[in-house]
ZAMARGU-4260 file (C-alpha; in steps of 0.2 Angstrom, whole numbers, plus 5000, padded with zeros to 4 digits):
<rodrens>
0) 5141/4651/4969 | 5160/4651/4970 | 5161/4632/4974 | 5150/4629/4958 | 5163/4637/4947
5) 5175/4622/4951 | 5162/4609/4948 | 5159/4602/4930 | 5140/4603/4931 | 5139/4619/4941
10) 5152/4627/4929 | 5140/4624/4915 | 5126/4632/4923 | 5136/4648/4928 | 5143/4649/4910
15) 5125/4649/4904 | 5121/4663/4916 | 5135/4673/4910 | 5130/4670/4892 | 5111/4673/4893
20) 5106/4683/4908 | 5105/4702/4910 | 5121/4712/4913 | 5116/4716/4931 | 5115/4698/4936
25) 5131/4693/4927 | 5140/4707/4937 | 5135/4697/4953 | 5145/4682/4946 | 5159/4693/4942
30) 5159/4701/4959 | 5160/4683/4966 | 5176/4681/4957 | 5184/4697/4964 | 5200/4692/4974
35) 5200/4674/4967 | 5204/4676/4949 | 5221/4669/4950 | 5214/4653/4958 | 5200/4652/4946
40) 5211/4654/4931 | 5222/4639/4937 | 5207/4627/4938 | 5201/4616/4924 | 5183/4621/4925
45) 5184/4638/4934 | 5195/4645/4920 | 5181/4645/4908 | 5171/4656/4920 | 5185/4669/4919
50) 5185/4667/4900 | 5167/4669/4898 | 5167/4685/4909 | 5181/4692/4897 | 5170/4688/4882
55) 5155/4696/4889 | 5161/4713/4896 | 5173/4726/4890 | 5189/4727/4899 | 5185/4742/4909
60) 5170/4734/4917 | 5179/4720/4924 | 5196/4728/4926 | 5199/4719/4942 | 5201/4702/4933
65) 5216/4708/4924 | 5223/4718/4938 | 5223/4702/4949 | 5231/4692/4936 | 5245/4705/4932
70) 5257/4699/4946 | 5255/4681/4941 | 5258/4682/4922 | 5273/4671/4921 | 5265/4657/4932
75) 5249/4658/4922 | 5259/4656/4905 | 5266/4640/4911 | 5250/4634/4920 | 5240/4620/4911
80) 5224/4630/4912 | 5230/4648/4916 | 5238/4649/4899 | 5220/4649/4891 | 5215/4664/4902
85) 5230/4674/4896 | 5227/4669/4878 | 5209/4675/4880 | 5215/4692/4887 | 5226/4693/4871
90) 5210/4691/4861 | 5198/4701/4871 | 5209/4713/4882 | 5214/4731/4879 | 5229/4735/4869
95) 5238/4740/4885 | 5234/4723/4893 | 5240/4714/4878 | 5256/4724/4878 | 5259/4721/4897
100) 5257/4702/4894 | 5269/4702/4880 | 5282/4713/4889 | 5281/4702/4905 | 5284/4686/4894
105) 5298/4694/4884 | 5307/4701/4900 | 5307/4683/4907 | 5315/4677/4891 | 5328/4690/4890
</rodrens>
């Protein structure tokens, strides 16, 4: 399943699974992303999977996604596709996640 996330057609199918399938099935997709969220976030197609998971679940249920991205905030801000994932966290994430991103960006500026 992981390889399909990087393929334009496979990505479309996985995005549909995330959107329409029951939660317990979608959590299998989320688990497939564990340990790989940074790499997924930097890919043209795969970044959409991370965004769809952020849309579908409350932050607490997929906490590992943001936890994996935390160390790479500055790189993701500048990344062609990673910036979309961070923008999505700013829309869907917890207040604490949003503050963390803003603080990291501001620390880099100052």
